[in-house]
N, C-alpha and C positions, 0 to 999 in steps of 0.2 A: 496429252493426258487432260481430260476433262472430268469436272465432278459435278453431277446433278442428281437431281431427286430419283430415287426408285422408281421403276414403272413395272408393271405386271410382266412385261416381256423380260425382264431381267431374271426373273425368279430362278431359273434352272442355274444360271452362272452363280447368282448371289448365294443361293442355298448350298452349293457346292464348294464356295470359298468358306461359308461359315461352317459348314459341316467338317471342312478339313481343320480347322481351330478346335471343334468340338472334339473329334476323333483323336487329335494331338493330346488333349486332356492335360494341357500345361498352363492354360490362360483363361478360358472360359468356363464358368461355373456349370453350365448345362451338360448333362449326361446324354440326353436324347438328341439325335440328328433330326434335322427339318425335312419333312417330305414336301411336296409341292403345296399343298393346301396349308398345312401349318407353317410352311415359310410365308405365304402371302398373309396369312392372319398376322404374323409375328412382325413381319416389316412394315405392314400397313397399320399396326398398332401403335408405332412409335411416334412422337412428335414430328420426326424427320428420319427418313433413311436415306442417306446419300451412297453414291455409286460413283467409283472412279473408273472411266473407260478410255480406252485407247484402241482405235480402229475397230470398234463394235465389240471388243473383248473387255470384260470387267476383270480389273486388276485387284480390286478392294472395295471395300464398304464400311459404313458406320452407322451405329443407331443412335439416336438422341432421344432423351425421354426426360420427365421429371425424376429427381431422385427421392423426392418425398412430395408432401401434398401441404394444402393449407398454409401455415405460416412459414413453413420450409419449401414451398412449391417454387420459389424463385431459384432454387438450387438444381442444376440438371446433373446428368450422368451421361456417359457414352461409352459404347464398347466399339473397337475396331478390328477390322479383319483384312489381311492383306494376303492374297494367293501366294503360296510358296515360290511359284515361279517369278512372281514380280517383288520380290523382297529385295532390298538394297537398291533402290531406284527413287526412292523419296515418296514413294506412294503413301506410307504412313503419315509423314509429316503433312503432306498435302491434304489427307484426309482430316487430321487434327485441326489445322488451320481453317479449313472449310466449315468443320463443325462448330469451332469457336466462334466464327462469324455468324453462322446459322444460329446457334444458341442466343447469342445477343439480339439478333433480329427478331426472334421469338419470344423476348422479352425475358429471358433467363438472366441473372446477375451473378452466378457462381458455377463453376463446374467442377464436380466433384468425382473422383474416381474411387470407389471403395476398395478396390481388391486389386491392385497391381502385383503380380507375383513377384518375389524379391529376386528370382533368378532370371526374370524377363529383362535382362541387361539392355536390349535395344530399347524397349519401352521407356525404362528408367532414364536413359540417356536423352532421349527425344523430350520427354517430360521436363526435365531439368533443362535443357536447352531452350524450350518455350516459355519457361518462367513458372511451372507448377511449382507448388511447395509441398514438400513431403509433411504428413500430420503424424508420423510414427511409425510403429510396426506392431501387427498383430502376429504374434509367435504361432505357427502352425495354423494358420487361417485357410490355408488352401489345400485340398485333397487332390494331390497329383495322380495321375492315371495309374502309375506303378503303385499306389497305395501308401507312398510317403507323404508327409505334411511339409509344406513350403510357407514360410512367413508371406504375408501381404502388406502392403505399404500403401494407404490411404493417400492421395493427393487432391488439391484443389487449386484453382485459379480464378481470381475474379476477373470478370467479363468487361 
């Protein structure tokens, strides 16, 4: 397993992994799936897009970008997507660790996750393991695909 920067040749696999999460409707805020062009635009618009690959197959990816601007521009945000076929293999942890290192190299000082859905127990366990601090709970902050609302738990970690 290697993690490297996104390249145009990755677009079809990357957008399929991303769109799988969007279709599930339980973790990402996006409602619309990416097509080839919107995917290229989206992944290239980030401060960094990383992909995890094994034998030419993408297993997951992450996007990294500022969480805000100006006086808060040193705080970054990221999102992670692991293909369902690759879950439980440590891909998510590898992506988060690579992302934290990349964020620091890019000059960010804090990683903040705005909306970790409270029933995403895998992510919550991983972020606790990696030393993230929970900032509280926003009741009903995430609209699930089934129309119900789930709490979100913001997190941060100094880099």
